[in-house]
C-alpha beads as a LAMMPS data file, in Angstrom:
LAMMPS data file: protein, C-alpha beads

209 atoms
208 bonds

1 atom types
1 bond types

-500.0 500.0 xlo xhi
-500.0 500.0 ylo yhi
-500.0 500.0 zlo zhi

Masses

1 110.0

Atoms # bond

1 1 1 -205.515 339.071 -264.168
2 1 1 -203.721 341.288 -261.682
3 1 1 -201.032 343.640 -263.004
4 1 1 -198.321 344.960 -260.681
5 1 1 -196.693 348.382 -260.904
6 1 1 -193.603 346.647 -262.371
7 1 1 -195.653 345.238 -265.247
8 1 1 -195.870 341.689 -263.903
9 1 1 -199.005 339.668 -264.672
10 1 1 -200.277 337.334 -261.963
11 1 1 -202.503 334.321 -262.483
12 1 1 -204.037 333.058 -259.229
13 1 1 -204.817 329.425 -258.648
14 1 1 -207.780 330.213 -256.396
15 1 1 -209.026 332.289 -253.507
16 1 1 -207.991 330.022 -250.663
17 1 1 -207.742 330.940 -247.018
18 1 1 -204.247 332.019 -245.973
19 1 1 -204.176 329.151 -243.487
20 1 1 -204.568 326.595 -246.286
21 1 1 -201.620 324.183 -246.166
22 1 1 -202.355 322.027 -249.209
23 1 1 -199.970 321.706 -252.134
24 1 1 -200.245 323.694 -255.348
25 1 1 -199.272 321.730 -258.456
26 1 1 -198.318 323.978 -261.388
27 1 1 -197.925 322.589 -264.908
28 1 1 -197.097 324.037 -268.322
29 1 1 -198.396 321.856 -271.158
30 1 1 -198.520 318.990 -268.666
31 1 1 -194.903 319.422 -267.534
32 1 1 -193.503 320.773 -264.285
33 1 1 -190.797 322.584 -266.305
34 1 1 -191.999 326.171 -266.619
35 1 1 -191.058 328.767 -269.290
36 1 1 -188.348 331.363 -268.776
37 1 1 -189.219 334.663 -267.100
38 1 1 -191.951 333.130 -264.986
39 1 1 -192.143 332.433 -261.260
40 1 1 -194.515 330.666 -258.898
41 1 1 -195.374 331.682 -255.344
42 1 1 -197.718 329.025 -253.947
43 1 1 -201.111 330.009 -255.335
44 1 1 -199.931 332.572 -257.903
45 1 1 -198.165 332.203 -261.230
46 1 1 -196.201 335.303 -262.255
47 1 1 -195.299 336.344 -265.790
48 1 1 -192.332 338.655 -265.141
49 1 1 -192.168 342.058 -266.798
50 1 1 -189.545 340.887 -269.311
51 1 1 -191.699 337.993 -270.524
52 1 1 -193.304 340.085 -273.254
53 1 1 -190.097 340.017 -275.284
54 1 1 -190.141 336.191 -275.495
55 1 1 -193.896 335.840 -275.884
56 1 1 -193.566 333.368 -278.769
57 1 1 -192.190 330.878 -276.207
58 1 1 -195.154 331.273 -273.852
59 1 1 -198.196 329.861 -275.704
60 1 1 -199.682 326.749 -274.146
61 1 1 -201.744 325.543 -271.211
62 1 1 -200.944 326.691 -267.685
63 1 1 -202.687 324.655 -265.022
64 1 1 -202.822 324.738 -261.248
65 1 1 -204.302 321.863 -259.277
66 1 1 -204.840 322.027 -255.522
67 1 1 -205.121 318.648 -253.878
68 1 1 -207.776 318.386 -251.219
69 1 1 -207.239 316.776 -247.833
70 1 1 -209.007 313.519 -248.689
71 1 1 -208.629 311.304 -251.716
72 1 1 -207.382 312.476 -255.085
73 1 1 -209.860 315.277 -255.610
74 1 1 -208.466 318.621 -256.646
75 1 1 -209.581 322.084 -257.613
76 1 1 -208.130 322.878 -261.029
77 1 1 -207.788 326.162 -262.854
78 1 1 -206.310 326.581 -266.308
79 1 1 -205.276 329.457 -268.531
80 1 1 -204.704 328.883 -272.248
81 1 1 -202.293 331.222 -274.020
82 1 1 -202.187 331.651 -277.783
83 1 1 -199.836 333.833 -279.773
84 1 1 -200.109 335.807 -283.001
85 1 1 -196.501 336.756 -283.700
86 1 1 -196.002 339.988 -285.632
87 1 1 -193.222 340.253 -288.219
88 1 1 -192.301 343.511 -289.936
89 1 1 -190.312 344.233 -293.097
90 1 1 -188.570 347.603 -292.850
91 1 1 -186.491 349.485 -295.423
92 1 1 -183.969 351.638 -293.531
93 1 1 -181.654 352.527 -296.391
94 1 1 -182.508 356.212 -295.880
95 1 1 -183.424 356.130 -292.198
96 1 1 -181.565 356.087 -288.888
97 1 1 -184.506 355.451 -286.537
98 1 1 -186.489 352.252 -286.025
99 1 1 -189.697 352.599 -284.008
100 1 1 -190.358 349.105 -282.705
101 1 1 -192.866 347.184 -280.602
102 1 1 -191.404 345.071 -277.820
103 1 1 -191.488 341.363 -278.631
104 1 1 -191.989 341.846 -282.376
105 1 1 -189.580 340.579 -285.042
106 1 1 -188.091 342.893 -287.688
107 1 1 -186.468 342.170 -291.049
108 1 1 -184.399 345.204 -292.007
109 1 1 -182.879 346.350 -295.274
110 1 1 -179.938 348.602 -294.424
111 1 1 -178.203 349.455 -297.722
112 1 1 -178.851 349.481 -301.459
113 1 1 -176.851 346.313 -302.016
114 1 1 -178.128 343.078 -303.514
115 1 1 -175.694 340.583 -302.044
116 1 1 -173.863 340.378 -298.749
117 1 1 -171.828 337.618 -297.125
118 1 1 -172.952 338.331 -293.586
119 1 1 -173.673 340.952 -290.985
120 1 1 -172.405 341.649 -287.474
121 1 1 -174.201 344.077 -285.169
122 1 1 -173.960 345.463 -281.658
123 1 1 -176.562 347.152 -279.478
124 1 1 -175.041 349.924 -277.364
125 1 1 -171.655 348.331 -278.021
126 1 1 -172.654 344.817 -276.933
127 1 1 -173.166 341.774 -279.162
128 1 1 -176.706 340.386 -278.923
129 1 1 -177.714 336.914 -280.088
130 1 1 -181.130 337.908 -281.437
131 1 1 -179.571 340.194 -284.089
132 1 1 -179.035 337.768 -286.962
133 1 1 -178.462 337.474 -290.679
134 1 1 -181.918 336.297 -291.792
135 1 1 -180.860 333.786 -294.443
136 1 1 -178.866 330.566 -294.664
137 1 1 -175.222 330.809 -295.724
138 1 1 -175.926 329.170 -299.089
139 1 1 -178.305 332.025 -299.889
140 1 1 -175.642 334.728 -299.629
141 1 1 -174.853 334.316 -303.331
142 1 1 -178.396 335.334 -304.162
143 1 1 -179.911 338.794 -304.092
144 1 1 -181.592 339.204 -300.688
145 1 1 -184.130 341.906 -299.790
146 1 1 -183.226 342.172 -296.089
147 1 1 -179.908 342.128 -294.298
148 1 1 -180.769 341.888 -290.598
149 1 1 -183.301 340.018 -288.494
150 1 1 -184.014 341.373 -285.008
151 1 1 -185.949 338.602 -283.305
152 1 1 -188.322 339.318 -280.398
153 1 1 -186.847 342.757 -279.802
154 1 1 -186.387 343.469 -276.089
155 1 1 -184.981 346.969 -275.751
156 1 1 -183.923 350.067 -277.600
157 1 1 -180.515 351.618 -278.107
158 1 1 -177.881 352.404 -280.716
159 1 1 -177.279 349.703 -283.302
160 1 1 -174.037 349.491 -285.282
161 1 1 -173.824 346.938 -288.080
162 1 1 -171.029 345.909 -290.417
163 1 1 -172.220 344.337 -293.674
164 1 1 -169.618 342.151 -295.386
165 1 1 -169.803 342.480 -299.161
166 1 1 -167.865 340.611 -301.832
167 1 1 -164.096 341.104 -302.071
168 1 1 -163.959 341.744 -298.291
169 1 1 -165.603 345.147 -298.595
170 1 1 -167.388 346.284 -295.413
171 1 1 -170.232 348.795 -295.205
172 1 1 -171.345 350.269 -291.876
173 1 1 -174.892 351.152 -290.847
174 1 1 -175.738 352.983 -287.614
175 1 1 -179.298 353.527 -286.413
176 1 1 -181.309 353.906 -283.227
177 1 1 -184.045 351.596 -281.970
178 1 1 -186.814 353.173 -279.924
179 1 1 -189.490 351.012 -278.308
180 1 1 -193.059 352.198 -278.570
181 1 1 -195.301 352.306 -275.532
182 1 1 -194.925 348.996 -273.780
183 1 1 -197.589 347.514 -271.548
184 1 1 -198.238 349.654 -268.480
185 1 1 -202.021 349.902 -268.318
186 1 1 -204.271 347.564 -266.391
187 1 1 -207.481 349.037 -267.778
188 1 1 -208.196 346.188 -270.186
189 1 1 -209.136 342.852 -268.667
190 1 1 -207.363 340.738 -271.258
191 1 1 -204.554 343.149 -272.226
192 1 1 -201.809 340.910 -270.879
193 1 1 -199.309 341.084 -273.713
194 1 1 -199.948 342.524 -277.166
195 1 1 -201.336 339.874 -279.525
196 1 1 -201.550 337.179 -276.855
197 1 1 -204.988 335.647 -276.471
198 1 1 -205.972 334.304 -273.045
199 1 1 -208.855 332.127 -271.975
200 1 1 -209.396 330.890 -268.432
201 1 1 -211.039 327.589 -267.582
202 1 1 -212.292 326.625 -264.124
203 1 1 -213.105 323.037 -263.289
204 1 1 -213.423 320.521 -260.479
205 1 1 -211.631 317.294 -261.278
206 1 1 -211.278 313.896 -259.609
207 1 1 -208.117 312.302 -260.804
208 1 1 -204.823 310.801 -259.687
209 1 1 -202.034 313.367 -259.564

Bonds

1 1 1 2
2 1 2 3
3 1 3 4
4 1 4 5
5 1 5 6
6 1 6 7
7 1 7 8
8 1 8 9
9 1 9 10
10 1 10 11
11 1 11 12
12 1 12 13
13 1 13 14
14 1 14 15
15 1 15 16
16 1 16 17
17 1 17 18
18 1 18 19
19 1 19 20
20 1 20 21
21 1 21 22
22 1 22 23
23 1 23 24
24 1 24 25
25 1 25 26
26 1 26 27
27 1 27 28
28 1 28 29
29 1 29 30
30 1 30 31
31 1 31 32
32 1 32 33
33 1 33 34
34 1 34 35
35 1 35 36
36 1 36 37
37 1 37 38
38 1 38 39
39 1 39 40
40 1 40 41
41 1 41 42
42 1 42 43
43 1 43 44
44 1 44 45
45 1 45 46
46 1 46 47
47 1 47 48
48 1 48 49
49 1 49 50
50 1 50 51
51 1 51 52
52 1 52 53
53 1 53 54
54 1 54 55
55 1 55 56
56 1 56 57
57 1 57 58
58 1 58 59
59 1 59 60
60 1 60 61
61 1 61 62
62 1 62 63
63 1 63 64
64 1 64 65
65 1 65 66
66 1 66 67
67 1 67 68
68 1 68 69
69 1 69 70
70 1 70 71
71 1 71 72
72 1 72 73
73 1 73 74
74 1 74 75
75 1 75 76
76 1 76 77
77 1 77 78
78 1 78 79
79 1 79 80
80 1 80 81
81 1 81 82
82 1 82 83
83 1 83 84
84 1 84 85
85 1 85 86
86 1 86 87
87 1 87 88
88 1 88 89
89 1 89 90
90 1 90 91
91 1 91 92
92 1 92 93
93 1 93 94
94 1 94 95
95 1 95 96
96 1 96 97
97 1 97 98
98 1 98 99
99 1 99 100
100 1 100 101
101 1 101 102
102 1 102 103
103 1 103 104
104 1 104 105
105 1 105 106
106 1 106 107
107 1 107 108
108 1 108 109
109 1 109 110
110 1 110 111
111 1 111 112
112 1 112 113
113 1 113 114
114 1 114 115
115 1 115 116
116 1 116 117
117 1 117 118
118 1 118 119
119 1 119 120
120 1 120 121
121 1 121 122
122 1 122 123
123 1 123 124
124 1 124 125
125 1 125 126
126 1 126 127
127 1 127 128
128 1 128 129
129 1 129 130
130 1 130 131
131 1 131 132
132 1 132 133
133 1 133 134
134 1 134 135
135 1 135 136
136 1 136 137
137 1 137 138
138 1 138 139
139 1 139 140
140 1 140 141
141 1 141 142
142 1 142 143
143 1 143 144
144 1 144 145
145 1 145 146
146 1 146 147
147 1 147 148
148 1 148 149
149 1 149 150
150 1 150 151
151 1 151 152
152 1 152 153
153 1 153 154
154 1 154 155
155 1 155 156
156 1 156 157
157 1 157 158
158 1 158 159
159 1 159 160
160 1 160 161
161 1 161 162
162 1 162 163
163 1 163 164
164 1 164 165
165 1 165 166
166 1 166 167
167 1 167 168
168 1 168 169
169 1 169 170
170 1 170 171
171 1 171 172
172 1 172 173
173 1 173 174
174 1 174 175
175 1 175 176
176 1 176 177
177 1 177 178
178 1 178 179
179 1 179 180
180 1 180 181
181 1 181 182
182 1 182 183
183 1 183 184
184 1 184 185
185 1 185 186
186 1 186 187
187 1 187 188
188 1 188 189
189 1 189 190
190 1 190 191
191 1 191 192
192 1 192 193
193 1 193 194
194 1 194 195
195 1 195 196
196 1 196 197
197 1 197 198
198 1 198 199
199 1 199 200
200 1 200 201
201 1 201 202
202 1 202 203
203 1 203 204
204 1 204 205
205 1 205 206
206 1 206 207
207 1 207 208
208 1 208 209
């Protein structure tokens, strides 16, 4: 799989002559609706550089079928994507730095408190929807081990959180998130995204499209 300098991964439908005028039919799990952060350019399917952060939405079957000039014959190529999502439990009660892997999910304990009513956080001063309280509202009366869920982390920065305790008391926690590494190397053949497993299937099919 080709890797661009911007970190994009490209899956090619086939090595056709540039003069080929046939149609390329791309499908994701049998549907023409493709996942976010992907693009198609005729015979190539592109996983954009930001796709790693939402990798749990990408598993499935990606298929390209090229219809030949006569009949319903087509050349078909498929890539199957599987995901092993990584979750991490982190105690940051005495820490102000979170070293994180892009696309992973983190459950964070921020203070030595047993019960909170909710949490509100910003990343570099901006509210982000993947920073969440990790439990249902009815569970706030129970002792909870973690206070913040960062789902499919996309970028680093300064995090400021306000934890609402009982009797309207608010406790603040400030820490930095620093992303580790990221995918930049093309040395490994199947090193598309961390913990994504790829298999490629080639076939010649005769079917009605």
